[in-house]
C-alpha positions, -999 to +999 in steps of 0.1 A: -223-219-365-254-213-355-270-216-323-305-225-321-331-223-289-344-251-268-378-246-286-363-249-321-345-279-311-376-298-295-398-288-329-371-302-349-369-334-329-410-336-335-405-334-373-387-361-370-406-378-348-438-370-372-442-407-387-436-424-356-463-404-333-489-431-329-460-447-307-453-413-286-494-410-282-497-442-269-467-441-247-482-410-238-512-426-221-496-459-213-477-431-187-506-426-173-524-457-175-494-469-153-495-441-125-532-451-122-520-486-112-490-476-092-504-449-070-539-475-064-518-498-048-512-477-016-547-472-011-559-512-019-530-518+007-542-501+037-577-514+028-561-551+038-542-536+065-575-523+078-591-559+069-566-577+090-573-552+119-608-565+115-601-596+114-619-601+081-608-629+059-632-631+036-629-594+025-586-593+026-589-622+000-606-602-018-585-570-012-553-592-021-572-605-051-577-569-058-542-559-052-524-588-074-544-579-101-532-540-097-493-557-095-501-575-125-519-544-148-493-518-137-462-545-147-479-550-185-487-514-187-449-503-174-439-528-200-458-522-229-448-483-222-412-492-222-411-508-255-431-486-273-414-457-261-378-472-267-391-486-299-403-447-311-367-429-298-351-455-316-369-449-349-364-413-347-330-412-340-323-435-368-343-410-391-323-382-378-287-401-382-302-408-418-308-370-425-270-365-412-257-388-435-275-372-463-274-339-456-235-344-451-227-362-487-243-332-505-221-307-487-197-284-505-162-296-502-151-264-491-169-275-455-149-302-455-117-281-455-127-263-429-142-293-407-124-321-398-136-358-409-127-366-374-155-342-361-186-348-389-182-386-377-188-376-339-212-358-350-228-386-369-219-409-351-214-404-312-240-370-307-271-392-322-258-421-297-255-399-272-286-381-279-306-420-279-289-428-250-303-398-235-340-405-243-335-436-235-322-432-195-337-399-191-365-380-209-383-416-212-390-415-171-383-381-164-422-376-170-434-400-150-404-392-122-427-362-114-461-373-124-451-401-097-439-372-071-465-352-075-493-386-074-477-400-044-476-365-025-515-364-035-521-399-019-504-387+013-522-360+017-555-379+007-548-405+036-534-382+064-528-344+063-511-343+092-484-369+084-479-353+053-460-319+065-436-343+076-430-355+043-433-316+027-405-310+048-380-337+037-385-336+003-368-302-006-339-313+020-334-342-006-337-320-038-316-292-024-286-323-015-296-338-046-289-309-065-256-304-049-241-333-053-252-330-088-233-304-093-205-319-081-210-348-098-216-333-135-183-317-130-161-349-119-178-364-150-166-337-167-130-337-160-131-378-164-143-382-194-114-354-200-088-377-184-106-406-207-100-388-239-064-381-230-058-414-218-071-424-247-053-405-275-021-414-252-028-453-261-037-447-301+000-427-308+014-454-284-002-480-305+000-461-341+040-454-335+050-487-317+079-493-341+090-458-334+093-467-299+110-500-301+135-488-327+142-461-307+142-480-268+115-453-258+093-479-246+102-472-206+096-437-211+065-444-228+053-462-204+058-440-174+042-412-190+007-436-200+009-444-162+011-410-149-019-398-176-041-436-165-036-422-128-050-390-132-081-408-145-079-430-123-081-404-100-111-387-110-129-416-113-125-426-077-134-391-072-169-391-090-175-426-078-173-410-039-202-382-049-219-405-063-220-429-036-222-402-010-252-387-026-275-425-027-264-431+010-274-395+021-310-390+003-311-430+022-306-418+051-330-387+048-354-410+038-349-435+071-346-401+093-384-392+077-393-427+086-383-427+125-396-387+128-433-408+112-430-433+137-422-406+167-452-387+160-477-413+157-464-436+182-456-407+206-484-383+200-515-394+182-509-433+184-548-436+192-558-410+159-538-429+132-539-461+121-516-486+117-523-494+086-519-453+077-483-457+095-471-491+073-486-474+040-469-438+047-437-461+053-440-475+019-446-442+004-416-419+019-392-448+002-409-450-029-416-407-033-368-403-027-358-426-057-376-409-082-365-372-061-329-388-060-329-396-099-342-366-112-311-348-108-294-372-129-315-369-152-320-335-160-280-336-166-293-358-192-315-338-210-290-311-209-265-340-228-297-344-249-298-309-258-264-303-264-263-335-291-299-320-307-279-284-310-248-304-330-269-329-345-298-294-358-267-272-364-247-296-388-285-299-407-288-262-411-252-258-429-265-239-457-236-253-477-255-279-504-249-278-534-278-268-553-291-280-588-305-255-617-336-265-637-316-268-674-314-306-683-283-316-700-284-336-731-260-363-741-251-351-777-228-328-785-213-312-751-186-297-745-165-282-717-154-247-716-139-224-694-141-187-699-119-163-680-121-183-647-104-177-616-104-187-584-093-196-549-099-221-521-102-194-492-121-159-497-087-142-490-065-171-500-043-171-530-057-175-561-050-211-577-059-208-608-060-174-631-079-163-659-079-197-672-094-199-711-103-228-732-126-257-743-131-291-750-148-303-784-171-339-780-152-371-783-113-344-774-087-361-750-076-331-733-048-336-708-036-317-677-003-311-674+023-299-646+040-301-612+019-303-579+002-273-570+003-259-609-038-261-604-044-291-631-071-308-609-089-283-597-098-272-630-109-312-631-131-298-590-145-267-610-164-281-640-175-310-620-190-288-589-172-303-566-160-261-557-184-232-563-176-196-560-154-197-594-153-161-609-163-166-648-183-189-665-180-228-671-201-246-696-207-279-701-224-279-738-245-244-744-249-248-699-234-229-675-229-254-649-247-240-624-278-237-647-278-279-650-302-298-634-280-331-637-245-325-641-235-353-620-252-379-646-232-365-673-198-373-661-181-399-648-150-397-621-117-412-620-095-408-588-061-415-586-064-428-548-091-457-560-121-459-541-139-495-535-165-499-510-167-531-486-191-553-509-191-573-543-169-560-579-207-558-594-222-533-567-183-513-566-194-511-609-231-500-609-229-485-571-270-496-568-282-481-598-308-495-610-307-485-644-277-501-654-281-541-666-263-566-661-258-566-704-240-532-692-218-543-664-205-571-691-197-543-718-179-522-693-157-552-683-150-564-711-142-526-725-120-522-694-101-559-695-114-566-657-127-597-677-096-608-689-093-619-649-119-618-628-132-650-633-103-663-617-114-647-584-146-666-564-176-659-579-163-638-599-186-604-604-202-614-570-165-611-554-171-596-525-142-570-519-123-558-483-123-525-466-104-503-488-099-533-516-066-543-501-079-582-512-070-568-543-039-555-564-038-519-576-040-524-605-072-548-600-087-519-583-079-492-611-100-515-636-125-517-617-130-480-613-124-478-654-152-501-655-172-485-633-172-449-656-185-467-686-213-490-668-223-456-658-227-444-695-212-409-691-204-386-719-178-371-701-151-386-678-131-370-654-099-387-646-070-383-631-045-405-634-029-431-613+011-433-610+016-468-589+040-494-600+021-522-614+030-551-629+035-555-663+004-571-675-019-554-655-002-522-675-011-534-704-042-538-697-049-508-680-035-487-713-060-505-738-091-496-709-076-464-715-076-466-754-112-479-753-123-446-729-108-418-746-123-439-782-155-435-766-160-402-746-147-365-740-123-368-716-102-346-692-079-362-678-049-351-654-022-370-667+012-383-654+025-413-681+040-400-710+019-425-729-012-407-719+001-373-726+013-383-756-024-393-773-044-365-760-055-342-786-050-311-770-026-307-739-022-277-714+005-270-696-002-260-661+023-236-641+014-219-612-025-215-617-020-201-655-024-218-691+015-214-700+018-238-732-010-249-752-013-277-781-004-313-787+025-337-775+049-330-813+041-294-816+052-286-779+079-311-785+091-287-815+090-252-789+118-243-773+091-242-739+081-249-706+065-284-720+097-300-734+121-287-702+097-308-688+103-338-706+137-332-714+139-331-677+120-366-671+103-347-642+072-365-632+042-347-641+026-351-609 
């Protein structure tokens, strides 16, 4: 994985934040405006206290109105700042998340073979969410905290330089203390996250395997093991909370000691010089300066978390394994499929899955790929759809090498063995949001594929809402919807991995009728499992160990004393 510098990460982040730069600029201005109103208050407070000493009630009333006005303006400015900066962060994170999703769905399948889907989901969801939380809780205010500390020290030195030296001694002590506690906290929070992950994993395994636990009377042992895991998580959390509470207590104690030192020095030695208003203002400033000092440690850790999240996100966005398009546009007419001396291995140093494959599918033909599991049938389909690259030899669609084709995917509809349905309407599952597919196209597609035979029995017909994974439809209905999807997209070529699920006889009849209609209208390459499908094919390619062992029609192959005849005679399923 590519390791990016912090400078590169920030530049990449800003490229996604550019559309919202006005919000960032406005937030930057409001940050200084808020600081101005905040840091001006000690001067106003001192003036008010002086008016009390001078018994100038009219002046005190005027100062009070100014103080109130500054408090209100600071509140308004801080609220708008918080709203704008968080809105800008939210929009930026949404844009980054969209970029991740758009990039991931363009990656080659070889990348997914090497990287688990769960890890990619973590980057898409968890890392983006972690980045958002880090930005909102840390970076949004860290600059405010730094400027507040600098501003308070400046105000202190402006009011009384001598008293400021006491603060200058206390602040480094607090910073060293915070740094020490911060390291301890980070290490314990890391342990907490690990223990929590272990606890969650054990719980998930227990729930998923609850049937086995009950059948083998494993309940007591599982409960004891989980109690042990949970006890370790609880212990780590307690220690983390102890350090967290101690940090706040120590900072508050240093603040109190500093205030006591101020009073001792002022009252013991310089009461005649230092005004009471100055002491009161200084006490207020001391209490205010240690809050951002204490918070900065946690926020710097948050920034590191944000940088770590950015590293993972942008490393993924820099993955180059994207399927690139060529420049030649495929036309609909005369689109044959031809393999010339094609060999392929999924891994560079791995075994050959296909070895010197040669065949040609003429426009309008139906070709059935037959063979046992692992013979290479599905790999052929994955290659000419460019799901995988890196093959040796040549693959042509029409007269064009597939790597040179600009619109290859627009010419091929894919029907997988595992039916993929999305949690939306049947209509949306057929069109997949393609604006070029009209209602007439949809109606024609459901008529051809026999979906119209049963769809009106469903509530709202085409607008029936499919649940996740099509759980409220039968497997046969799901297959027919996928057939309709292929027909509605009106591609000249169809790649089909025939389903093997057991279905009722009526739905089976509809599926056979739908297949016949598809075979009449399209150039079809089918990874075949049903003998009825195989027998109706114009050409059968019999695969074994990555090679084409035999080829021909069903009748010609059955006349030979070969591998295909053995498969059929032994009634072995074509899987």
